C-alpha positions as CSV (number, residue, x, y, z in Angstrom):
1,M,14.0,56.2,30.4
2,A,14.8,52.7,31.9
3,S,11.1,51.8,31.9
4,F,10.8,52.8,28.2
5,N,13.8,50.5,27.3
6,L,12.3,47.6,29.4
7,A,8.9,48.1,27.7
8,S,10.5,48.2,24.2
9,F,12.6,45.1,25.0
10,F,9.4,43.3,26.3
11,V,7.4,44.2,23.1
12,A,10.3,43.2,20.8
13,T,10.7,39.9,22.6
14,L,7.0,39.1,22.3
15,F,7.1,40.0,18.6
16,A,10.1,37.8,18.0
17,L,8.5,34.9,19.9
18,A,5.3,35.3,17.9
19,C,7.2,35.3,14.6
20,L,9.2,32.2,15.7
21,L,6.0,30.4,16.7
22,A,4.3,31.3,13.4
23,M,7.3,29.9,11.4
24,V,7.4,26.7,13.5
25,A,3.7,26.1,13.3
26,A,3.6,26.5,9.5
27,V,6.4,24.0,8.8
28,P,5.0,20.8,10.3
29,V,1.7,20.9,8.3
30,E,3.5,20.6,5.0
31,A,6.1,18.2,6.3
32,E,3.4,16.1,7.9
33,Q,1.4,15.9,4.6
34,Q,4.6,14.8,2.8
35,L,5.4,12.2,5.5
36,E,1.9,10.9,5.4
37,A,1.9,10.4,1.7
38,R,5.4,8.8,1.8
39,G,4.6,6.7,4.8
40,K,1.2,5.3,3.7
41,T,0.9,2.0,1.9
42,Y,-1.9,1.8,-0.6
43,H,-3.6,-1.4,-1.7
44,G,-5.7,-2.0,-4.8
45,R,-5.9,-3.4,-8.3
46,G,-3.2,-2.9,-10.8
47,T,-4.1,-2.8,-14.5
48,W,-2.3,-1.5,-17.7
49,F,-3.2,0.9,-20.4
50,N,-1.7,2.3,-23.6
51,V,-0.3,5.6,-22.7
52,G,-0.1,9.0,-24.5
53,L,-0.8,12.5,-23.2
54,G,-1.5,12.1,-19.5
55,N,-3.3,14.5,-17.1
56,C,0.1,15.7,-15.9
57,G,0.4,17.4,-19.3
58,K,3.3,15.2,-20.7
59,Y,3.4,12.7,-23.5
60,N,4.6,9.2,-22.7
61,K,5.3,6.0,-24.5
62,D,4.2,2.5,-23.7
63,S,7.9,1.7,-22.9
64,D,8.0,4.4,-20.2
65,L,7.6,3.3,-16.5
66,I,4.7,5.5,-15.7
67,V,1.5,5.1,-13.6
68,A,-1.9,6.7,-13.3
69,L,-3.3,7.1,-9.8
70,D,-7.0,6.9,-8.8
71,T,-8.6,10.4,-9.0
72,A,-8.7,11.0,-5.3
73,T,-5.1,10.1,-4.7
74,Y,-4.1,12.0,-7.9
75,N,-5.5,15.0,-6.1
76,S,-5.6,17.4,-9.1
77,G,-2.1,16.6,-10.1
78,S,-0.4,17.2,-6.8
79,H,1.6,14.0,-7.2
80,C,2.7,14.5,-10.9
81,D,6.3,13.4,-11.5
82,K,6.6,11.8,-8.0
83,H,7.9,8.3,-7.8
84,I,6.1,5.3,-6.4
85,T,7.2,1.8,-5.5
86,I,4.8,-1.0,-6.5
87,V,4.7,-4.6,-5.4
88,N,2.7,-7.4,-6.9
89,T,1.3,-9.0,-3.8
90,K,0.9,-12.4,-5.4
91,N,4.5,-12.9,-6.6
92,G,6.4,-10.3,-4.7
93,K,7.9,-8.6,-7.8
94,K,8.7,-4.9,-7.3
95,A,9.0,-1.9,-9.7
96,K,9.3,1.8,-9.5
97,A,7.4,4.3,-11.6
98,M,6.6,8.0,-12.1
99,V,3.1,9.4,-11.7
100,R,2.1,10.9,-15.0
101,D,-1.7,10.5,-15.2
102,S,-5.0,10.0,-13.3
103,C,-7.3,7.0,-13.6
104,P,-10.9,8.0,-13.2
105,S,-12.1,4.3,-13.4
106,C,-9.7,3.1,-10.7
107,G,-10.9,2.6,-7.2
108,T,-9.1,4.2,-4.2
109,G,-5.6,2.7,-4.0
110,S,-5.8,1.2,-7.5
111,I,-3.4,2.1,-10.3
112,D,-3.2,1.9,-14.0
113,M,0.3,1.2,-15.4
114,S,2.1,1.5,-18.7
115,P,2.6,-1.8,-20.5
116,A,6.4,-1.8,-19.8
117,L,5.8,-1.2,-16.1
118,F,3.1,-3.9,-15.9
119,K,5.5,-6.4,-17.5
120,H,8.0,-5.8,-14.6
121,L,5.3,-7.2,-12.3
122,D,3.5,-9.8,-14.4
123,S,2.5,-10.8,-17.9
124,L,0.2,-8.4,-19.9
125,D,-2.1,-11.4,-20.4
126,T,-2.8,-11.4,-16.7
127,G,-4.5,-8.1,-17.1
128,V,-5.3,-7.4,-13.4
129,I,-3.1,-7.9,-10.4
130,S,-3.3,-7.2,-6.7
131,V,-0.8,-4.5,-5.7
132,K,0.4,-2.5,-2.8
133,W,2.4,0.7,-3.4
134,W,3.8,3.8,-1.7
135,F,5.4,7.1,-2.6
136,S,9.2,6.7,-2.6
């Protein structure tokens, strides 16, 4: 009887350990992806566009502080409604915005901004600025 209890205890312990390892192994992958996205600084061109219905499925106005990400970074909408911080690398002006669209014509790291957002960084007449940005 003692060997049965010891064997049962050993099996239960191995099962519990396997479950614990499975839970621990699953968490870092998602957390690591979020940390990577939040910790990475992107560099590219910043432009502006007249907004409307974005690929995130929501209507916006030109006065909203929204941004469209390049198609690769947009990643089929995985960043919709997330916030980013943008810096105009020429003058140091900074602004925050919400991801609401994708920009198929933008190169990797480049963004397209609502007119109101672009005005926080430079004059609309400038048209194109050099930016760095990150998820915040």
